[in-house]
VEXTORLO-247505 format. One record per atom (N, C-alpha, C): atom name; residue in three letters; x, y, z. Coordinates in Angstrom, 2 decimals, decimal comma, always signed. Atoms other than C-alpha are relative to their C-alpha. Example, Ala and Ser with C-alpha at 12.3 -4.5 7.8 and 13.67 -1.06 7.14 Angstrom:
VEXTORLO-247505
@atom->N | rest->ala | X->+0,89 | Y->-1,19 | Z->+0,00 .
@atom->CA | rest->ala | X->+12,30 | Y->-4,50 | Z->+7,80 .
@atom->C | rest->ala | X->+0,90 | Y->+1,20 | Z->+0,00 .
@atom->N | rest->ser | X->-0,82 | Y->-1,19 | Z->-0,06 .
@atom->CA | rest->ser | X->+13,67 | Y->-1,06 | Z->+7,14 .
@atom->C | rest->ser | X->-0,77 | Y->+1,09 | Z->+0,73 .
end
This chain:
VEXTORLO-247505
@atom->N | rest->unk | X->-0,89 | Y->+1,08 | Z->-0,39 .
@atom->CA | rest->unk | X->+32,99 | Y->-2,59 | Z->-19,22 .
@atom->C | rest->unk | X->+1,26 | Y->+0,58 | Z->+0,64 .
@atom->N | rest->unk | X->-1,18 | Y->-0,68 | Z->-0,56 .
@atom->CA | rest->unk | X->+35,92 | Y->-0,26 | Z->-18,63 .
@atom->C | rest->unk | X->-0,26 | Y->+0,42 | Z->+1,43 .
@atom->N | rest->unk | X->+0,34 | Y->-0,46 | Z->-1,35 .
@atom->CA | rest->unk | X->+34,15 | Y->+1,22 | Z->-15,62 .
@atom->C | rest->unk | X->-0,12 | Y->-1,16 | Z->+0,97 .
@atom->N | rest->unk | X->+0,14 | Y->+1,17 | Z->-0,87 .
@atom->CA | rest->unk | X->+33,28 | Y->-2,20 | Z->-14,23 .
@atom->C | rest->unk | X->+1,37 | Y->-0,56 | Z->+0,38 .
@atom->N | rest->unk | X->-1,34 | Y->+0,49 | Z->-0,28 .
@atom->CA | rest->unk | X->+36,88 | Y->-3,37 | Z->-14,55 .
@atom->C | rest->unk | X->+0,73 | Y->+0,89 | Z->+0,99 .
@atom->N | rest->unk | X->-0,69 | Y->-0,94 | Z->-0,90 .
@atom->CA | rest->unk | X->+38,23 | Y->-0,25 | Z->-12,88 .
@atom->C | rest->unk | X->-0,60 | Y->-0,04 | Z->+1,40 .
@atom->N | rest->unk | X->+0,67 | Y->+0,00 | Z->-1,31 .
@atom->CA | rest->unk | X->+35,64 | Y->-0,27 | Z->-10,10 .
@atom->C | rest->unk | X->+0,33 | Y->-1,27 | Z->+0,78 .
@atom->N | rest->unk | X->-0,26 | Y->+1,25 | Z->-0,71 .
@atom->CA | rest->unk | X->+36,11 | Y->-3,93 | Z->-9,25 .
@atom->C | rest->unk | X->+1,48 | Y->-0,20 | Z->+0,32 .
@atom->N | rest->unk | X->-1,44 | Y->+0,10 | Z->-0,29 .
@atom->CA | rest->unk | X->+39,89 | Y->-3,70 | Z->-9,46 .
@atom->C | rest->unk | X->+0,39 | Y->+0,86 | Z->+1,18 .
@atom->N | rest->unk | X->-0,29 | Y->-0,89 | Z->-1,14 .
@atom->CA | rest->unk | X->+39,85 | Y->-0,88 | Z->-6,92 .
@atom->C | rest->unk | X->-0,49 | Y->-0,60 | Z->+1,31 .
@atom->N | rest->unk | X->+0,58 | Y->+0,55 | Z->-1,21 .
@atom->CA | rest->unk | X->+37,67 | Y->-2,78 | Z->-4,47 .
@atom->C | rest->unk | X->+0,44 | Y->-1,43 | Z->+0,28 .
@atom->N | rest->unk | X->-0,48 | Y->+1,38 | Z->-0,17 .
@atom->CA | rest->unk | X->+39,28 | Y->-6,21 | Z->-4,96 .
@atom->C | rest->unk | X->+1,47 | Y->-0,08 | Z->-0,39 .
@atom->N | rest->unk | X->-1,40 | Y->+0,14 | Z->+0,38 .
@atom->CA | rest->unk | X->+42,92 | Y->-7,24 | Z->-5,02 .
@atom->C | rest->unk | X->+0,15 | Y->-0,73 | Z->-1,33 .
@atom->N | rest->unk | X->-0,25 | Y->+0,66 | Z->+1,28 .
@atom->CA | rest->unk | X->+44,36 | Y->-8,30 | Z->-8,38 .
@atom->C | rest->unk | X->+1,49 | Y->-0,38 | Z->-0,12 .
@atom->N | rest->unk | X->-1,42 | Y->+0,35 | Z->-0,02 .
@atom->CA | rest->unk | X->+47,82 | Y->-9,50 | Z->-7,38 .
@atom->C | rest->unk | X->+0,23 | Y->-1,38 | Z->-0,59 .
@atom->N | rest->unk | X->-0,19 | Y->+1,36 | Z->+0,47 .
@atom->CA | rest->unk | X->+47,46 | Y->-13,22 | Z->-8,01 .
@atom->C | rest->unk | X->-0,93 | Y->-0,32 | Z->-1,18 .
@atom->N | rest->unk | X->+0,85 | Y->+0,42 | Z->+1,13 .
@atom->CA | rest->unk | X->+45,99 | Y->-15,04 | Z->-10,99 .
@atom->C | rest->unk | X->-1,42 | Y->-0,28 | Z->+0,48 .
@atom->N | rest->unk | X->+1,32 | Y->+0,31 | Z->-0,55 .
@atom->CA | rest->unk | X->+43,13 | Y->-16,26 | Z->-8,80 .
@atom->C | rest->unk | X->-0,80 | Y->+1,27 | Z->+0,27 .
@atom->N | rest->unk | X->+0,67 | Y->-1,27 | Z->-0,27 .
@atom->CA | rest->unk | X->+42,30 | Y->-12,70 | Z->-7,69 .
@atom->C | rest->unk | X->-0,44 | Y->+0,66 | Z->-1,30 .
@atom->N | rest->unk | X->+0,37 | Y->-0,57 | Z->+1,29 .
@atom->CA | rest->unk | X->+42,33 | Y->-11,54 | Z->-11,30 .
@atom->C | rest->unk | X->-1,21 | Y->-0,71 | Z->-0,59 .
@atom->N | rest->unk | X->+1,13 | Y->+0,77 | Z->+0,52 .
@atom->CA | rest->unk | X->+39,97 | Y->-14,34 | Z->-12,29 .
@atom->C | rest->unk | X->-1,29 | Y->+0,33 | Z->+0,75 .
@atom->N | rest->unk | X->+1,18 | Y->-0,37 | Z->-0,79 .
@atom->CA | rest->unk | X->+37,60 | Y->-13,37 | Z->-9,47 .
@atom->C | rest->unk | X->-0,58 | Y->+1,31 | Z->-0,51 .
@atom->N | rest->unk | X->+0,45 | Y->-1,28 | Z->+0,50 .
@atom->CA | rest->unk | X->+37,42 | Y->-9,79 | Z->-10,72 .
@atom->C | rest->unk | X->-0,65 | Y->-0,16 | Z->-1,38 .
@atom->N | rest->unk | X->+0,55 | Y->+0,22 | Z->+1,33 .
@atom->CA | rest->unk | X->+36,88 | Y->-10,90 | Z->-14,32 .
@atom->C | rest->unk | X->-1,33 | Y->-0,73 | Z->+0,09 .
@atom->N | rest->unk | X->+1,24 | Y->+0,75 | Z->-0,19 .
@atom->CA | rest->unk | X->+34,21 | Y->-13,35 | Z->-13,14 .
@atom->C | rest->unk | X->-1,15 | Y->+0,92 | Z->+0,42 .
@atom->N | rest->unk | X->+1,03 | Y->-0,97 | Z->-0,44 .
@atom->CA | rest->unk | X->+32,35 | Y->-10,52 | Z->-11,41 .
@atom->C | rest->unk | X->-0,44 | Y->+0,89 | Z->-1,15 .
@atom->N | rest->unk | X->+0,34 | Y->-0,82 | Z->+1,17 .
@atom->CA | rest->unk | X->+32,51 | Y->-8,40 | Z->-14,57 .
@atom->C | rest->unk | X->-0,90 | Y->-0,81 | Z->-0,93 .
@atom->N | rest->unk | X->+0,81 | Y->+0,87 | Z->+0,86 .
@atom->CA | rest->unk | X->+31,16 | Y->-11,32 | Z->-16,62 .
@atom->C | rest->unk | X->-1,40 | Y->-0,15 | Z->+0,56 .
@atom->N | rest->unk | X->+1,33 | Y->+0,12 | Z->-0,62 .
@atom->CA | rest->unk | X->+28,32 | Y->-11,81 | Z->-14,13 .
@atom->C | rest->unk | X->-0,85 | Y->+1,24 | Z->-0,22 .
@atom->N | rest->unk | X->+0,73 | Y->-1,25 | Z->+0,18 .
@atom->CA | rest->unk | X->+27,35 | Y->-8,16 | Z->-14,36 .
@atom->C | rest->unk | X->-0,44 | Y->+0,18 | Z->-1,44 .
@atom->N | rest->unk | X->+0,38 | Y->-0,11 | Z->+1,42 .
@atom->CA | rest->unk | X->+27,38 | Y->-8,25 | Z->-18,17 .
@atom->C | rest->unk | X->-1,10 | Y->-0,99 | Z->-0,33 .
@atom->N | rest->unk | X->+1,00 | Y->+1,03 | Z->+0,30 .
@atom->CA | rest->unk | X->+25,40 | Y->-11,50 | Z->-18,33 .
@atom->C | rest->unk | X->-1,35 | Y->+0,32 | Z->+0,62 .
@atom->N | rest->unk | X->+1,26 | Y->-0,38 | Z->-0,64 .
@atom->CA | rest->unk | X->+22,79 | Y->-10,07 | Z->-15,96 .
@atom->C | rest->unk | X->-0,63 | Y->+1,24 | Z->-0,62 .
@atom->N | rest->unk | X->+0,51 | Y->-1,17 | Z->+0,70 .
@atom->CA | rest->unk | X->+22,30 | Y->-7,09 | Z->-18,30 .
@atom->C | rest->unk | X->-0,06 | Y->-0,36 | Z->-1,49 .
@atom->N | rest->unk | X->+0,08 | Y->+0,43 | Z->+1,39 .
@atom->CA | rest->unk | X->+21,04 | Y->-8,47 | Z->-21,64 .
@atom->C | rest->unk | X->+0,29 | Y->+1,09 | Z->-1,03 .
@atom->N | rest->unk | X->-0,27 | Y->-1,10 | Z->+0,94 .
@atom->CA | rest->unk | X->+21,23 | Y->-5,06 | Z->-23,31 .
@atom->C | rest->unk | X->+1,49 | Y->+0,23 | Z->-0,13 .
@atom->N | rest->unk | X->-1,45 | Y->-0,19 | Z->+0,01 .
@atom->CA | rest->unk | X->+24,88 | Y->-4,60 | Z->-22,34 .
@atom->C | rest->unk | X->+0,67 | Y->-1,19 | Z->-0,71 .
@atom->N | rest->unk | X->-0,59 | Y->+1,17 | Z->+0,62 .
@atom->CA | rest->unk | X->+25,71 | Y->-8,16 | Z->-23,38 .
@atom->C | rest->unk | X->-0,17 | Y->+0,06 | Z->-1,52 .
@atom->N | rest->unk | X->+0,24 | Y->-0,10 | Z->+1,44 .
@atom->CA | rest->unk | X->+24,12 | Y->-7,62 | Z->-26,80 .
@atom->C | rest->unk | X->+0,89 | Y->+1,08 | Z->-0,62 .
@atom->N | rest->unk | X->-0,88 | Y->-1,07 | Z->+0,51 .
@atom->CA | rest->unk | X->+26,07 | Y->-4,37 | Z->-27,25 .
@atom->C | rest->unk | X->+1,44 | Y->-0,48 | Z->-0,10 .
@atom->N | rest->unk | X->-1,37 | Y->+0,52 | Z->-0,01 .
@atom->CA | rest->unk | X->+29,32 | Y->-6,11 | Z->-26,33 .
@atom->C | rest->unk | X->+0,19 | Y->-0,95 | Z->-1,18 .
@atom->N | rest->unk | X->-0,10 | Y->+0,96 | Z->+1,10 .
@atom->CA | rest->unk | X->+28,67 | Y->-8,94 | Z->-28,81 .
@atom->C | rest->unk | X->+0,00 | Y->+0,72 | Z->-1,34 .
@atom->N | rest->unk | X->+0,08 | Y->-0,74 | Z->+1,26 .
@atom->CA | rest->unk | X->+27,69 | Y->-6,53 | Z->-31,59 .
@atom->C | rest->unk | X->+1,28 | Y->+0,81 | Z->-0,26 .
@atom->N | rest->unk | X->-1,24 | Y->-0,76 | Z->+0,16 .
@atom->CA | rest->unk | X->+30,74 | Y->-4,34 | Z->-30,98 .
@atom->C | rest->unk | X->+1,16 | Y->-0,90 | Z->-0,39 .
@atom->N | rest->unk | X->-1,07 | Y->+0,95 | Z->+0,31 .
@atom->CA | rest->unk | X->+33,02 | Y->-7,35 | Z->-31,07 .
@atom->C | rest->unk | X->-0,12 | Y->-0,50 | Z->-1,44 .
@atom->N | rest->unk | X->+0,22 | Y->+0,47 | Z->+1,37 .
@atom->CA | rest->unk | X->+31,45 | Y->-8,63 | Z->-34,29 .
@atom->C | rest->unk | X->+0,31 | Y->+1,09 | Z->-1,02 .
@atom->N | rest->unk | X->-0,19 | Y->-1,09 | Z->+0,95 .
@atom->CA | rest->unk | X->+31,60 | Y->-5,21 | Z->-35,94 .
@atom->C | rest->unk | X->+1,46 | Y->+0,40 | Z->-0,11 .
@atom->N | rest->unk | X->-1,36 | Y->-0,53 | Z->+0,01 .
@atom->CA | rest->unk | X->+35,12 | Y->-4,21 | Z->-34,96 .
@atom->C | rest->unk | X->+1,10 | Y->-1,03 | Z->+0,09 .
@atom->N | rest->unk | X->-1,02 | Y->+1,02 | Z->-0,17 .
@atom->CA | rest->unk | X->+36,91 | Y->-7,46 | Z->-34,27 .
@atom->C | rest->unk | X->+0,62 | Y->+0,01 | Z->+1,38 .
@atom->N | rest->unk | X->-0,58 | Y->+0,19 | Z->-1,33 .
@atom->CA | rest->unk | X->+38,79 | Y->-8,70 | Z->-31,26 .
@atom->C | rest->unk | X->+1,04 | Y->+1,04 | Z->+0,34 .
@atom->N | rest->unk | X->-1,08 | Y->-0,93 | Z->-0,31 .
@atom->CA | rest->unk | X->+41,84 | Y->-6,48 | Z->-31,50 .
@atom->C | rest->unk | X->-0,51 | Y->+1,42 | Z->+0,20 .
@atom->N | rest->unk | X->+0,57 | Y->-1,34 | Z->-0,16 .
@atom->CA | rest->unk | X->+39,82 | Y->-3,31 | Z->-31,96 .
@atom->C | rest->unk | X->-0,74 | Y->+0,11 | Z->+1,33 .
@atom->N | rest->unk | X->+0,73 | Y->+0,00 | Z->-1,26 .
@atom->CA | rest->unk | X->+37,64 | Y->-4,26 | Z->-29,01 .
@atom->C | rest->unk | X->+0,97 | Y->+0,11 | Z->+1,18 .
@atom->N | rest->unk | X->-1,02 | Y->-0,04 | Z->-1,07 .
@atom->CA | rest->unk | X->+40,72 | Y->-4,87 | Z->-26,83 .
@atom->C | rest->unk | X->+0,58 | Y->+1,41 | Z->+0,14 .
@atom->N | rest->unk | X->-0,59 | Y->-1,33 | Z->-0,04 .
@atom->CA | rest->unk | X->+42,11 | Y->-1,47 | Z->-27,77 .
@atom->C | rest->unk | X->-0,91 | Y->+1,02 | Z->+0,67 .
@atom->N | rest->unk | X->+0,92 | Y->-0,93 | Z->-0,63 .
@atom->CA | rest->unk | X->+38,97 | Y->+0,27 | Z->-26,55 .
@atom->C | rest->unk | X->+0,00 | Y->-0,16 | Z->+1,52 .
@atom->N | rest->unk | X->-0,05 | Y->+0,27 | Z->-1,43 .
@atom->CA | rest->unk | X->+39,42 | Y->-1,32 | Z->-23,12 .
@atom->C | rest->unk | X->+1,43 | Y->+0,10 | Z->+0,46 .
@atom->N | rest->unk | X->-1,36 | Y->-0,23 | Z->-0,50 .
@atom->CA | rest->unk | X->+42,51 | Y->+0,04 | Z->-21,45 .
@atom->C | rest->unk | X->+0,08 | Y->-0,53 | Z->+1,43 .
@atom->N | rest->unk | X->-0,08 | Y->+0,58 | Z->-1,32 .
@atom->CA | rest->unk | X->+42,85 | Y->-2,39 | Z->-18,57 .
@atom->C | rest->unk | X->+0,82 | Y->-1,30 | Z->-0,07 .
@atom->N | rest->unk | X->-0,85 | Y->+1,19 | Z->+0,04 .
@atom->CA | rest->unk | X->+45,35 | Y->-5,14 | Z->-17,68 .
@atom->C | rest->unk | X->-0,75 | Y->-1,33 | Z->-0,01 .
@atom->N | rest->unk | X->+0,77 | Y->+1,25 | Z->-0,05 .
@atom->CA | rest->unk | X->+42,59 | Y->-7,73 | Z->-17,21 .
@atom->C | rest->unk | X->-0,78 | Y->-0,28 | Z->-1,29 .
@atom->N | rest->unk | X->+0,81 | Y->+0,14 | Z->+1,20 .
@atom->CA | rest->unk | X->+41,13 | Y->-7,29 | Z->-20,69 .
@atom->C | rest->unk | X->+0,26 | Y->-1,32 | Z->-0,72 .
@atom->N | rest->unk | X->-0,29 | Y->+1,27 | Z->+0,69 .
@atom->CA | rest->unk | X->+42,90 | Y->-10,35 | Z->-22,13 .
@atom->C | rest->unk | X->-0,70 | Y->-1,18 | Z->+0,64 .
@atom->N | rest->unk | X->+0,71 | Y->+1,09 | Z->-0,69 .
@atom->CA | rest->unk | X->+41,40 | Y->-12,61 | Z->-19,49 .
@atom->C | rest->unk | X->-1,49 | Y->+0,08 | Z->-0,32 .
@atom->N | rest->unk | X->+1,43 | Y->-0,21 | Z->+0,28 .
@atom->CA | rest->unk | X->+37,94 | Y->-11,13 | Z->-20,07 .
@atom->C | rest->unk | X->-0,35 | Y->-0,38 | Z->-1,44 .
@atom->N | rest->unk | X->+0,30 | Y->+0,24 | Z->+1,42 .
@atom->CA | rest->unk | X->+38,19 | Y->-11,51 | Z->-23,85 .
@atom->C | rest->unk | X->-0,31 | Y->-1,45 | Z->-0,31 .
@atom->N | rest->unk | X->+0,28 | Y->+1,40 | Z->+0,26 .
@atom->CA | rest->unk | X->+38,18 | Y->-15,30 | Z->-23,71 .
@atom->C | rest->unk | X->-1,48 | Y->-0,29 | Z->+0,17 .
@atom->N | rest->unk | X->+1,43 | Y->+0,20 | Z->-0,23 .
@atom->CA | rest->unk | X->+34,68 | Y->-15,25 | Z->-22,27 .
@atom->C | rest->unk | X->-0,83 | Y->+0,73 | Z->-1,03 .
@atom->N | rest->unk | X->+0,76 | Y->-0,80 | Z->+0,96 .
@atom->CA | rest->unk | X->+33,43 | Y->-12,49 | Z->-24,54 .
@atom->C | rest->unk | X->+0,04 | Y->-0,63 | Z->-1,39 .
@atom->N | rest->unk | X->-0,11 | Y->+0,65 | Z->+1,30 .
@atom->CA | rest->unk | X->+34,73 | Y->-14,27 | Z->-27,63 .
@atom->C | rest->unk | X->-0,90 | Y->-1,25 | Z->-0,06 .
@atom->N | rest->unk | X->+0,85 | Y->+1,17 | Z->-0,08 .
@atom->CA | rest->unk | X->+32,84 | Y->-17,38 | Z->-26,51 .
@atom->C | rest->unk | X->-1,47 | Y->+0,38 | Z->-0,23 .
@atom->N | rest->unk | X->+1,38 | Y->-0,44 | Z->+0,23 .
@atom->CA | rest->unk | X->+29,59 | Y->-15,38 | Z->-26,55 .
@atom->C | rest->unk | X->-0,28 | Y->+0,16 | Z->-1,48 .
@atom->N | rest->unk | X->+0,23 | Y->-0,23 | Z->+1,42 .
@atom->CA | rest->unk | X->+30,05 | Y->-14,53 | Z->-30,21 .
@atom->C | rest->unk | X->-0,13 | Y->-1,30 | Z->-0,77 .
@atom->N | rest->unk | X->+0,07 | Y->+1,30 | Z->+0,67 .
@atom->CA | rest->unk | X->+30,38 | Y->-18,20 | Z->-31,08 .
@atom->C | rest->unk | X->-1,26 | Y->-0,76 | Z->+0,38 .
@atom->N | rest->unk | X->+1,21 | Y->+0,72 | Z->-0,45 .
@atom->CA | rest->unk | X->+27,23 | Y->-19,22 | Z->-29,21 .
@atom->C | rest->unk | X->-1,20 | Y->+0,32 | Z->-0,86 .
end
């Protein structure tokens, strides 16, 4: 996830809120299209909790991404 955020942030602007949402949306799409990665993300979040998961991702867009990821754990 860290690599996806970094890669997409380098190739896409993240100045405005809309641009940030676009990058996060692309990361979510890539995770959702990889069931193994999605399962790992959900399991890591359940095992370590939200704050621990956020700390592992050192990226300014992590808080935006977390809203979607937390929704997966409730589904």
